[in-house]
N, C-alpha and C positions, 0 to 999 in steps of 0.2 A: 623094720625100723624106717623112722622117717628123717631126712637130712636135707635141707633147705639147702644148697651150694651156693655160693656168692665167689665174685672173683677175688675177695680178700682172705677168704679160708683157705689155711696150709692143706696141700693135700695128704698130708701126714695126719691129720686132725680126724681119725679114723674111727670107727667103731670099735675094733678092737684094742686101738692106743687108748681109747677115755676110757674102756672097761676096765683094762689093766691098771690105769692109773686111779680109778675110784675104788677097785681091790685093794689098793694099799692103802690109799688114803682113810677109807671104814676099817680095813683092818679084817678084810670079811673076803677070802677068795670064794666063797660060793656066789657071791654077787653076778647077778646076769646083768645084762642092758638089754632093758626092751624097746628103750625110745630113745633116738637122739636129734636135734631138732638144733643148729647151729644159726646165729644171725649177727650181723655186724652190731657191734654196741652203741658204736657213737655215730651220730650224725655228721655232715659237713660242718667243718672248720671247728671241729671239738678237740682234735688230736692232729699233732701234725709228726710225729717222732715215732709210731707202731703204728700195729695194726690190732685191733681189742675184736674178739668175737665172744656174745654171750652163748656159753652150752646149755642148753635144757637136757634132761635128762629124766627118764622114766626107770627105774630097774626094781628087781627082785632079788631076795635072799631064800637060803633054804628056812630058814628062821621064822620069816613074814612073805608067804606066797602073796602078798596083796600088794600091788604096786606102789612105791614109795618115788617123788619127783622131786626133785632140787635143782640147780642150777651153780654153773659158775662161770667166770673169766676166762678167757684163753689168751695171751697178751704174747705177741711174735714179730719178728722184726717184719720190716718191708722184702718184697720180695726183689731178690739179686738185680732183676732190670731196672729197679724204682732210683732213680738218680739218686735220691735221699738216702738210701740205704748205704752208699760208699761214705757220704760225710758222717754219718749216725757213728758208722764202723770205727771211722777215725777219732772219735769221741771216746770209743768205747764203752755206749750207754747200755749195750744190752749186758754185756759183762759184770758191769759195776751193779744193773739191779739186781741182776741174778745174785750177785754175791750179798747185796742188801737184801735179800728176802729169805736167801739160804743161810747165813751167816751173821747179820750184823741186826735186821730188825728184831730176832727173837732177843738179843740180849739186850738192846736197847728195850724193849716190853718187859724184862725181867726187872731191870732197874726201876723204871718208872712206875711197875707196879708194888713191888717188896720193899723199894726205897723211899720213895715219892708218897706213895701209898693212894696212888691212882689207877683205879679198877676197871678203867675203860678201856676199850679198845684204842691201840694206838696205830694198827693198819690191820688191813685185810690178813687173814690166815693162809697160808699157803699150801695147797692141794701137791706141785710138783713141780720143782725147779728142772727143767731139762736144758743143761748146757749143750747137747749135742744139735739141740735145734733152736737154741736163742728163742725160747720161750718159759713163762710162766703161767699156769694154772691155779688161780687162788678163788677164795670165795667171793661170791656176789652178794654183796652186803645191803642191797637192797632186799634179800631176802629179810633182814635187820631194819628193815624201815630206813635206813641209810639212803641218802640221796644227796644229790650235788645240786649247788644252789644255783639260780640262773645267772648266766655266766654276761646277759645282756644286761640285766638289772644290776647284778655286783650286791656286794655285802653292806650290810647296816652296821652301826654300831656292836650291837648286842655279838652277830656273828663274828665280829674283826675282833672281839676282844676273846671270845672263846679262842680262838685259831692263835691269837699271842700267848693265851696260857701255855696249849698243846705244844707250841711251838719252842716256850722256852722250857719245857719239859724235855724234848726232844735234844734240845741243845742241850742242856745240863748232861744227860745221859751220855748223849757222844764226846764231850769232854773227858767224863768219868772213865767212859770205856775206854778212852786213848791212853787216860792214865796208868788203868789197871794191865791193858795188854798193849804196849808199847810196840808200836809197827803195824797196828791195826789197818790203819788207815794210810798207808806208806803206800802200798799198791795201788793206781788207778783210780784215787782220788783227789787226783789233782789237776783233772781234766774238765773244767767246767764250759760255758758259752766263751767264755776268755781264759787263755790258757798259755805257756809257754812253749806248748808241742803242736799244736794246730790251729790254721787260722781256717775251718772249714765253713764257718756261720759267715766270712764276708762278704762274699757274695750274693748273700739271703739278707745282711743287713742293709748293705750300700744299696742293694735294688729296693729295698724299704725304702730309704731315706731319698732316694730320688724318684721315689711317686709321692712320697710327702711334699716334697718340692715341688714338683709340678702341680700338685693339687692347692698350693698357694696363689697359684694364677687366677684362682677363683674367689681367693679372698685378698683384695687389694693391701687392706690396711698390714695382715700379716705379711705379705708377701714384701711389703716394704720394710717391715721391720725384721722379717728373722730370716725370709729367704736365702741371703747370703750366707748367713749363718750353718743354715742346714746344708748348704752346699759345700763350706768348707768342712762341717764334721763326717761328710761322706769320705773324705779321704783321710781322716783321722780317730775315725771310731774303734779300730781294733787295737789301736795304740791308748788309747783313752781307757778303753774298757780292759786292758792287761793292767794298766796301771792302776785301776779303780780295783782289781783283783790280787794284785800282787800282795805276798805276805809282809809284815810291815812288823820288825821287833817289836815286843810289847805288847800288841796287842790282844784281845783273848780271842781263842781260835777254837774252832769245834767243827762237828760234822751238820755241815748245811744239806739242808733238803734240793735246795739249788734250782727248783721249778716250781715255787707255789705259786699257783694262779688258782682261781676257781676251780675250774674243771677237775684239779688235782686235789680238791679237797670234798669228803662226803660227811654230811650233816647228820645227826641223829636228833627229832625233836620230842617234846613231851606232848603231852595232851593237849596243851592250850599253842602249840606253835613256836615255842622258844627252844632253840636249839641246846639241847644238854652233852654232845660231846661231836667232836669233829677227828675226823681220822684222816692222815695223808697218805698220798697213792702217788705212783710216779716218782720213782727215784732214779730215774736213770743219768739224772745230772747230778747226784748228790755230790758235794765235794769236799774237802778239809779246808776252811776258809774263815773270814770272819763272819759272825752271825748277822752283820750288817746285809751283807748281800741280800739274806734271804727276807731282812725287811722291807728294804729297798723295793724288792721284786714283786713283794705281797702288796704293800703300800702302793704303788704304781699301778697294779693291775687288777687286783679284785675288790678294789672299795669305791664306794661310790665318790662321785667326784668331790662333793662340798666335805666329806670327812676326808678323803685323800688330800686336800688342799690347804684345811684349817687345821684339823688334829693331828696330823705326825708327830708333834712334840711329845704332846699328852702320850699317844700311844706307845709311841717308844719309852716312853718313861714307864708305863702301864707293863710291857713287856721285860723292863730291864728290871723290875720288883719282883717278877716272878721269875725272873731268871737267875738272881741274888739268892732268893729263898729254895730254890730248889738246887742250885751249886751247894748250899750249905747242908741241905738233906742228903747229897749222896757224898757227901764228906770230899768236893774237891779241894786238892790240897795246890793247886796253883793261883797265881794274883786272878782276885775278883775286881776289875775295873771299879771305880767311882762312877755313880751316873755323870758326871760331866765329862769323865774319861772316855765314858762310854758313847756319849753323845758326841764327840770329838769323833771317835772312831765311825760312828755312825756317818757325821759328815764327809770324812774324808773320804767315802767309800760310794759320794753320792751320784757320781756318773753313771752307778749301775742303774738308778733312776732314769735318767736319760734314755738311756739302749732300750728301757722295760718299758717305759712310758710312750718311747716317739716308735721303738720299734714293734716290739711284742703285743701291748696292748691293742693298737689297732686290730692286729690280725685275729686276734682274743675275741674280740668284739664283734666280727664278721659275721654275719648273717644273710649275705647276701647271695645271688644265683650262681656267681661263676663258682667255677672247681675250687676247693680250697686245699692245697695240700704245698708241702715244702717243694717238691717239683716246679710247682705254677710261680715261686716266689722266687726260684732258682734262676729263672732261663727269662732270657728277654725275647722269646718270642711274643708274636703277636697277643695269642692265648693268654701269656702270661703276663704282660704289661697291662692286657684289658682286666686282668684279678689285682694286680699291683694298684690300679688306679683306682679299681672300684673299693678297695680297702679305705683309702685315705679323703674319696671324693664324696661318699655317702655322706648324707646331713648330719647324722649323729656325730661322726670323727670332726666333721669341719668345725662343729659346735666346741667340740671337746678341745680342739687346738686354741682356740680362744683363750682357754684358761689354762693350758698345760704349758703352751708354748712359755707365756709370762711368768708363768712360776719357776720354770727350770733356767731361763735368762737372768733372773732377780738373783738367782743363785750363783750364777757367773757361769752355770753349765753349758751355755752354748756359744760361748768366747774361747779364744785359743787359750789352751791349759797346760 
């Protein structure tokens, strides 16, 4: 056995454990693990809420003594000593994602395949959900040539429309499932980034906004126009965020992905480089809410700037018609809003775009040399402040703010709400 250890590899992820899970997955008790190699699957700045390792294996069975090879991904919680673990535990993210892969996603996939007629993958197949260890082992879809788009270059219109088509199917299936199994989302699906139960993300969001304010000292024009507004937003972001996600009577509601940005989407391409399928990963913040929160989050964090700033109404319309058709196909019996009503619902949730584009998008686009982690965002230590400042003082983000801040300000999203 060859196993490369690293500080993020769980101690329980051993050869006997992996061999047992593979026997169960392949339904073959004769499987013998010949080689195990475990390495981190993501680089600096690509994930802030879990530990993901790639498991490379070689194995034999009694029927084929020649070695077979494959690989999987193992997603686990942060070690108990990591300050981020406590925050994420309060949000119930690990239990929720295990519920998603174990109980929810297979049912959504059946709905999409059988009633929407879309045979393409919706999510990665599950090898094992281990609730005792708060872990999930699932397919490594890079074997099927799925890959994550460049989080720095972001998505063009072709990619965006494909994602919105798949998102509409996901949302329609979630709404239909809730109708057919009342109460299926009643437990632990009401705790998104903003909620009525915990404010664990408050120090993170406030520290990021303070760093944004400090960065405006390098941009005199932006400082004069926006620094006071950003400083005021520091004290109000949780209230405004909770207001933007409060359930409004009459709104169309469904299961939202909750964290839909570039790194949580994988694409498969044809021979000419065009995307032909998109699957979603990372369901830790899936939540029963308005689909508008997914739209705001995706449009604010994953798209190329000129598309994000100019094409939002068109993309929301594109999504809406896909959603309407999908709801009809799954025989959803609830009220389907008109396009006008849905655009109103989208606008009422607009503060979600403020939070996503000012706090999370700069972190998602970080490619500097400082250690990128939730712990460094939570702290006010010298090292933490250096990372927070580096996020916003990099040239790319400073340029981006010349477009993002006026865009939000014109919508009234930086004023007292």
